[in-house]
C-alpha positions in Angstrom: 126.7 40.2 1.3 127.0 38.9 5.1 128.0 35.7 6.1 124.2 34.8 7.0 123.1 35.8 3.8 121.8 39.3 4.0 122.1 42.0 1.7 120.6 45.7 1.3 118.9 45.6 -2.2 119.0 48.9 -4.3 116.6 49.3 -7.0 118.3 47.3 -9.7 118.9 44.3 -7.2 115.3 44.3 -5.9 114.1 43.5 -9.8 116.6 40.8 -9.6 114.7 39.6 -6.2 111.2 40.0 -7.3 112.0 37.7 -10.2 113.1 35.0 -8.3 110.4 35.3 -5.7 107.0 33.1 -6.6 104.9 34.8 -4.1 105.6 38.6 -5.4 105.8 37.3 -9.3 101.8 36.0 -8.4 100.9 40.0 -7.4 103.2 41.7 -10.0 103.3 39.8 -13.3 106.1 38.9 -15.5 106.4 42.0 -17.1 109.5 42.9 -15.4 110.6 45.5 -17.6 107.6 47.3 -16.8 108.3 47.6 -13.4 108.1 51.4 -11.5 110.1 51.3 -8.6 110.3 54.0 -5.9 112.4 54.6 -2.6 110.0 56.1 -0.4 111.6 55.6 3.1 111.4 58.4 5.3 111.3 57.0 8.6 114.5 56.3 10.6 115.1 52.8 10.5 114.6 50.9 7.3 114.7 51.3 3.3 111.1 51.3 1.6 110.2 50.8 -2.0 107.0 51.0 -3.6 106.8 48.5 -6.8 103.8 49.0 -9.4 103.3 46.9 -12.3 100.7 46.9 -14.9 99.1 43.8 -13.0 99.7 44.8 -9.5 101.8 46.8 -6.6 103.3 46.2 -3.4 105.5 47.6 -1.0 109.1 46.5 0.0 110.3 47.4 3.4 113.8 46.0 4.1 115.2 46.6 8.0 118.9 47.6 7.9 121.8 46.5 10.5 121.8 50.5 11.7 119.5 53.3 12.3 119.4 55.0 8.9 119.0 58.6 10.0 121.8 58.3 12.0 123.9 55.7 10.1 126.4 52.7 11.0 127.5 55.2 14.2 124.3 53.4 15.8 123.6 49.6 15.1 120.3 48.2 15.2 119.4 44.5 15.2 118.0 43.9 11.5 115.8 40.8 13.1 113.5 43.6 13.7 111.9 42.7 10.7 110.7 39.3 11.8 108.7 40.8 14.7 107.6 43.6 12.3 106.0 40.7 10.1 105.1 38.4 12.8 103.0 41.7 14.3 101.3 42.7 11.2 100.2 39.3 10.6 98.6 38.5 14.1 97.1 41.9 14.0 95.6 41.8 10.4 94.3 38.6 11.9 92.7 40.6 14.9 91.6 43.6 12.7 91.7 42.8 9.1 90.0 46.2 8.1 92.9 48.2 9.8 96.3 46.2 9.0 97.3 45.9 5.2 98.0 42.4 4.5 101.6 40.5 4.2 102.0 38.6 1.2 105.7 37.5 2.0 108.6 37.6 4.3 112.2 36.6 3.8 113.7 36.4 7.4 117.3 36.1 5.9 116.8 39.4 4.1 114.9 40.8 6.7 112.6 41.8 3.9 108.5 42.6 4.3 106.3 42.5 0.9 103.0 43.8 2.0 99.9 45.6 0.5 100.6 49.0 -0.8 98.2 51.4 0.5 97.3 53.8 -2.7 96.7 57.2 -3.4 95.0 59.0 -1.8 96.2 57.3 1.5 98.7 59.6 3.4 100.4 59.5 6.4 98.0 60.6 9.3 100.4 63.2 10.5 100.4 64.8 7.4 96.7 64.8 7.2 96.8 66.9 10.7 99.6 69.3 9.5 97.3 69.9 6.5 94.2 70.6 8.6 92.2 67.5 7.3 89.2 66.0 9.1 88.9 62.3 9.3 85.4 61.3 10.2 85.9 57.9 10.9 89.4 58.0 12.2 88.3 57.5 16.2 85.9 54.8 15.4 88.8 52.6 13.1 91.7 53.3 15.7 89.4 52.5 18.5 88.1 49.1 16.5 92.0 48.1 16.2 93.0 48.8 19.2 90.0 46.8 21.4 90.7 43.9 19.0 94.4 44.1 19.2 94.7 44.3 22.6 91.8 42.5 24.4 92.5 39.3 22.2 96.2 39.0 22.8 95.7 39.4 26.7 95.0 37.2 29.5 91.1 38.4 29.2 91.0 36.2 26.2 94.2 33.8 26.0 95.3 30.9 28.5 98.3 31.5 30.7 100.1 29.0 28.6 99.2 30.6 25.1 100.0 34.0 26.6 103.3 32.8 27.7 104.4 31.3 24.6 103.8 34.4 22.8 105.3 36.9 25.2 108.6 34.5 25.2 108.5 34.8 21.6 108.3 38.7 21.0 111.1 38.9 24.0 113.3 38.7 21.4 112.6 41.9 20.1 114.7 43.4 22.8 116.9 45.6 21.1 113.9 48.1 19.9 112.5 47.8 23.3 115.9 49.1 24.9 115.5 52.3 22.1 112.3 53.1 23.4 113.2 52.6 27.2 116.4 55.0 26.0 114.6 57.8 24.4 111.2 57.8 26.1 112.1 57.5 29.5 115.9 57.9 30.0 117.2 60.5 27.5 114.6 63.6 28.1 115.4 63.6 31.9 119.3 63.7 32.0 122.1 65.1 29.6 122.4 63.1 26.2 124.3 63.9 23.3 120.8 62.8 21.2 119.1 65.6 22.9 117.8 68.5 21.3 115.1 71.1 21.9 114.1 74.4 20.2 117.1 76.6 21.3 117.7 79.0 22.6 113.8 79.2 23.4 113.3 76.1 25.4 117.0 75.8 26.8 115.2 76.5 30.2 112.3 74.5 29.9 114.5 71.4 28.8 116.5 71.9 31.9 113.4 72.4 34.3 112.3 68.4 33.0 115.9 67.2 34.1 115.3 68.5 37.4 112.0 67.8 38.1 112.0 65.2 40.8 108.1 64.6 41.0 108.5 63.9 37.1 111.2 61.5 37.7 109.5 59.5 40.0 106.4 59.1 37.7 108.7 58.3 34.8 110.3 55.5 36.6 107.1 54.1 37.3 106.1 53.9 33.7 109.3 52.6 32.7 108.9 49.7 35.1 105.3 48.9 33.7 107.1 49.4 30.1 109.7 46.7 30.9 107.8 44.2 33.2 104.0 44.3 32.3 103.5 41.9 29.6 99.7 42.6 29.3 99.3 42.3 25.5 100.7 42.5 22.1 100.9 45.8 21.4 102.2 47.7 18.3 104.8 50.0 20.3 105.5 53.0 18.3 101.6 53.9 17.3 101.8 57.4 16.6 100.2 59.4 14.0 103.4 58.4 11.7 102.1 55.1 11.8 99.2 55.6 10.4 97.9 55.9 6.5 94.6 57.5 6.2 91.8 58.4 3.9 88.4 59.9 4.5 87.0 56.2 4.9 90.1 54.1 5.9 92.6 53.9 8.1 95.4 51.5 8.1 98.0 50.8 10.7 102.0 50.1 9.5 105.4 49.8 11.2 104.8 47.6 14.0 108.4 46.7 14.1 108.8 47.7 18.0 105.9 45.6 19.1 106.4 43.3 22.1 104.1 42.0 25.0 103.6 45.3 26.8 101.5 47.5 29.0 98.2 48.5 26.6 98.2 52.1 27.7 101.8 52.6 25.8 99.6 52.1 22.6 96.5 53.8 23.3 98.8 56.8 25.2 101.0 57.1 22.0 98.1 57.6 19.9 96.0 60.3 22.0 99.7 62.2 22.9 100.4 62.7 19.4 96.9 63.9 18.5 97.3 66.2 21.7 100.6 67.0 20.2 98.7 68.2 16.7 96.7 70.3 18.5 98.9 72.1 20.3 100.9 72.8 16.8 97.8 74.2 15.1 98.2 78.0 16.0 101.8 77.8 14.2 99.9 76.4 11.2 97.2 78.9 11.5 96.6 81.3 8.8 94.7 84.5 8.2 92.4 82.5 5.9 92.1 79.5 8.0 92.7 79.9 12.1 92.1 76.4 12.8 90.1 76.8 15.3 87.2 74.6 13.7 89.9 71.7 13.4 91.0 72.1 16.9 87.8 71.5 18.0 87.7 68.2 15.7 90.9 67.3 17.2 89.6 67.4 20.9 86.3 65.2 19.8 88.4 62.8 18.1 90.5 62.3 21.5 87.2 62.2 23.3 85.9 59.6 21.0 89.0 57.5 20.4 89.1 56.6 24.4 85.3 56.6 25.1 84.9 54.0 21.6 87.7 51.9 22.7 86.6 51.9 26.2 83.1 50.6 25.0 84.1 48.6 22.4 86.9 46.5 25.1 84.3 46.3 27.5 82.0 44.7 24.8 84.3 42.2 23.7 85.0 41.2 27.6 81.1 40.7 28.1 81.3 38.8 24.8 83.9 36.3 25.7 83.3 36.3 29.4 83.2 32.5 29.0 85.9 32.3 26.7 89.5 30.7 27.2 90.7 33.8 28.9 92.4 32.9 32.5 92.9 36.8 34.0 89.5 36.2 35.9 87.9 32.8 36.2 84.2 32.5 35.9 83.8 30.1 38.9 85.6 33.0 41.1 84.1 36.1 39.6 80.8 34.4 39.7 78.4 37.6 40.3 77.5 41.1 38.4 78.2 43.2 41.1 82.1 41.6 41.2 82.2 41.6 37.6 81.6 45.1 37.5 83.7 46.3 39.8 86.9 44.1 38.1 86.0 45.8 35.0 85.9 49.0 36.5 89.6 48.7 38.4 91.0 47.4 35.1 89.6 50.5 33.1 90.8 53.0 35.3 94.3 51.7 35.9 94.6 51.3 31.9 93.1 54.9 31.6 95.6 56.3 33.9 98.5 54.1 32.2 97.2 55.7 29.0 97.5 59.2 30.1 101.2 58.4 31.8 102.4 56.7 28.9 101.0 59.3 26.5 102.4 62.2 28.4 106.0 60.4 28.2 105.9 60.4 24.3 105.0 63.9 24.2 107.6 65.0 26.5 110.4 63.0 24.5 109.1 64.3 21.1 109.9 68.3 22.6 113.2 67.7 24.3 114.5 64.4 23.5 115.9 62.9 20.3 113.2 62.7 17.6 111.1 65.4 16.8 107.5 65.5 15.2 106.8 67.3 11.9 104.1 68.7 13.5 105.9 71.3 15.6 109.0 70.9 13.0 107.3 72.1 10.2 106.5 75.8 11.8 108.7 78.0 10.0 108.4 80.8 12.8 111.3 79.3 15.5 109.6 81.6 18.4 106.0 80.5 17.4 107.0 77.0 17.1 108.5 77.2 20.8 105.3 78.8 22.0 103.4 75.6 20.8 105.9 73.4 22.1 106.1 74.7 25.5 102.4 74.5 26.1 102.5 70.9 24.9 105.3 70.3 27.2 103.2 72.0 30.0 100.2 69.8 29.4 102.2 66.5 29.3 103.8 67.2 32.7 100.2 67.9 34.0 98.8 64.7 32.7 101.7 62.6 33.7 101.7 63.9 37.5 98.1 64.0 38.0 96.9 61.1 35.8 95.3 59.6 39.1 93.0 62.3 39.7 91.6 62.1 36.1 88.5 60.7 36.2 87.7 61.2 32.0 88.8 61.9 29.2 86.5 65.1 28.9 88.7 66.1 32.0 91.9 65.7 30.0 90.3 67.7 27.2 89.5 70.6 29.8 93.1 70.2 31.0 94.2 70.7 27.2 92.0 73.5 26.8 93.1 75.0 30.2 97.0 74.8 28.9 95.9 76.5 25.7 94.3 79.9 27.4 97.7 80.2 30.2 
């Protein structure tokens, strides 16, 4: 045990821990000999246990003081569990239908006990690889993003409350630094952690490292990521951070959360849908060429932004006389002015979304952590073709984002890249 009281739990010590924790006993009951425990952490950073008892079930997540997939050679502050638990509670308060409930948090043990999202919930990324359509996905995720982003921004908060919240989440600096490194730095230089589908993409990776225009754009995005405390963002909102069924969408794993640019969350989600789109040709078979599925993905991309845009502006209208101090009603006191302000705000948010989304795509192809969408394509040459298209699309979106006026134009760009 560490001097601070932290100790990593295994399946045996977890049972003892549960026995001594009333909030967990109240859900699981006292038939401790009937507990079924399974370690399922397939992520990079934590131990994750599913605990099932006759009277209930929970997920236990414990942060480790290093990056699990690399080992103790890459230390990582285990205090991130505090920020994850805090963000889960705050986001669940704002969007209760789409965030699992937290039952227990132990700051010393860096341990969260939360609702178990029972089967048929699966990680969205796995559903996208399997070619499953989720008819309510855009509706649900747009709802989650509109509420969590609007209500934690100055459009709704006073500057006093906002500053207090920003100060609290500034402590999550280490995970922010990890993002700064893997998204905005490593892909643009030679780094020991980078990899790509070699030798096929070696020249493409080198082209990224030598692209002055790209580097200038990425510097601006990095500066926004580090300096713009716009709202409480999830910080890692890719398709591996959602669990879904046909009628449920649940957002998990906000351990990278902090007050940052809204477009980073929206872009992460949309960018990962674009990656899923470009991976489909690698998953196509004679029986299913995935063409109609690709149409569904593009439709979901379009609907996600358009529904978000609509819901975010509806919240803004609803709370225009609320506590928010970004645009004081006595100054922004006529319809025309309020309309101009909204247009400017949403235009910049759209550009941020495209920029951050593209940066997230690039890092998944030539950076450290890749995505299963591509990695699961067995034919390496085919995988490289799919990745090259995605990379080309990302560079285009990143450089041209200020001239793209609508999400429909983004979809046209994706389709054009695929035809080339």
